[in-house]
C-alpha positions in Angstrom: -20.0 18.6 -11.1 -19.8 15.0 -12.4 -19.6 12.2 -10.1 -16.2 10.3 -10.4 -16.2 6.7 -10.7 -14.7 4.9 -7.7 -11.5 3.2 -8.7 -10.5 -0.3 -7.1 -7.0 -1.5 -6.9 -5.8 -3.4 -10.0 -4.9 -7.0 -9.7 -1.6 -6.3 -11.5 -0.1 -3.5 -9.3 3.1 -3.3 -11.2 1.3 -1.8 -14.3 -0.6 0.7 -12.4 -1.1 3.8 -14.6 0.3 6.8 -12.7 -2.9 9.0 -13.3 -5.1 6.3 -12.0 -2.9 5.5 -9.1 -3.2 9.2 -8.1 -6.9 9.3 -8.6 -7.2 6.0 -6.5 -5.2 7.5 -3.7 -7.1 10.8 -3.8 -10.4 9.0 -3.6 -9.2 6.7 -0.7 -7.4 9.4 1.2 -10.5 11.7 1.1 -12.7 8.9 2.3 -10.2 7.9 4.9 -10.2 11.5 6.0 -13.7 12.6 5.8 -15.6 9.4 5.9 -18.9 8.8 3.8 -22.3 10.3 4.3 -22.8 8.2 7.4 -19.3 9.1 8.9 -18.1 5.6 8.3 -14.6 4.6 6.8 -12.7 7.5 8.8 -9.1 6.6 9.8 -7.4 8.9 12.3 -4.1 10.5 11.4 -2.3 8.6 14.1 -3.6 5.2 13.0 -2.6 5.9 9.4 0.8 7.2 10.3 1.5 4.3 12.7 0.9 1.8 9.8 2.8 4.1 7.5 5.9 4.0 9.8 6.1 0.3 9.1 5.8 0.7 5.5 8.6 3.4 5.5 11.2 1.2 7.2 10.2 -1.3 4.5 10.9 1.1 1.8 14.2 2.2 3.4 15.3 -1.4 3.1 14.0 -1.8 -0.2 16.2 1.3 -1.5 19.3 0.0 0.4 19.4 -3.7 0.7 23.2 -4.0 1.1 24.9 -7.0 -0.2 22.4 -9.7 -0.4 21.0 -12.2 -3.0 18.0 -11.4 -5.1 16.2 -14.4 -3.6 17.0 -13.2 -0.1 15.9 -9.7 -0.9 12.5 -10.9 -2.4 11.9 -13.2 0.6 12.6 -10.5 3.1 10.3 -7.9 1.5 7.7 -10.6 0.8 7.7 -11.5 4.5 7.6 -7.9 5.8 4.5 -7.1 3.3 2.6 -10.2 4.5 3.3 -9.4 8.1 1.5 -5.9 7.7 -1.6 -8.1 7.7 -1.4 -9.0 11.5 -0.7 -5.2 12.1 -3.9 -4.3 10.2 -5.9 -7.2 11.9 -5.0 -5.8 15.3 -5.9 -2.3 14.6 -9.4 -3.4 13.1 -9.9 -5.6 16.0 -9.5 -2.7 18.3 -11.5 -0.2 16.2 -14.2 -1.7 14.0 -14.5 1.6 12.1 -11.4 0.6 10.2 -13.1 -2.3 8.5 -12.9 -0.6 5.1 -9.2 0.5 5.6 -8.5 -2.9 6.6 -10.2 -4.6 3.5 -8.7 -2.0 1.0 -5.3 -2.5 2.4 -5.4 -6.1 2.6 -6.5 -6.2 -1.1 -3.5 -4.0 -1.9 -1.2 -6.2 0.1 -2.4 -9.4 -1.6 -2.2 -7.8 -5.1 1.5 -6.6 -4.4 2.5 -9.8 -3.4 1.2 -11.5 -6.5 2.7 -8.7 -8.7 5.9 -9.0 -6.9 6.3 -12.8 -7.4 5.6 -12.4 -11.0 8.2 -9.8 -11.3 10.7 -12.0 -9.2 10.1 -15.0 -11.3 10.9 -13.0 -14.5 14.0 -11.4 -13.2 15.7 -14.1 -11.1 17.4 -16.0 -13.8 18.9 -12.9 -15.5 22.5 -12.6 -15.7 22.4 -9.3 -13.8 19.0 -9.3 -12.1 17.3 -6.0 -10.9 16.6 -5.3 -7.4 13.9 -2.8 -8.5 10.3 -3.9 -8.6 7.6 -1.8 -10.1 4.9 -3.5 -7.9 6.8 -2.4 -4.8 7.4 1.0 -6.1 3.5 1.4 -6.7 2.7 -0.2 -3.2 4.8 2.4 -1.5 3.3 5.2 -3.8 -0.2 4.1 -2.9 0.3 4.1 0.8 2.2 7.4 0.6 -0.8 8.7 -1.4 -3.2 7.6 1.2 -1.4 9.6 3.8 -0.8 12.8 1.7 -4.5 13.1 0.5 -5.7 12.2 3.9 -3.7 15.2 5.2 -5.0 17.3 2.3 -8.7 16.4 3.0 -8.4 17.3 6.5 -7.8 14.1 8.2 -7.5 14.4 12.1 -6.8 12.4 15.1 
């Protein structure tokens, strides 16, 4: 069986091809579930779920922002995404085996923030701005994919 090439998170997450996004999630979910040949990189289901719970609440807000300006909407989501970093840092500080998950997710967060800013800048002066951002949709999809493939590949506590 041919070796698949490891996929890295693209800088421009808003244009993440769905097939590549799926393969990226599969590779990382498997790695987080099974670890590498030395048993490194494993992430417990509870750690992954705990982190994903924070992301799920952001996604709920994203889907139902209520009556709010686009600027306020953008600032609130950007803030929530940035504040995932201390959550990750705390988990990594307690459990050094989470280093790879920490680094991978921090890259995802940084790339999402950059893509989100670009989308916001293009959208903010439109007569009827959209409250939908491809970068956020892909961010949520990637993290959900991590959880799904982690479970698929036998991730345990």
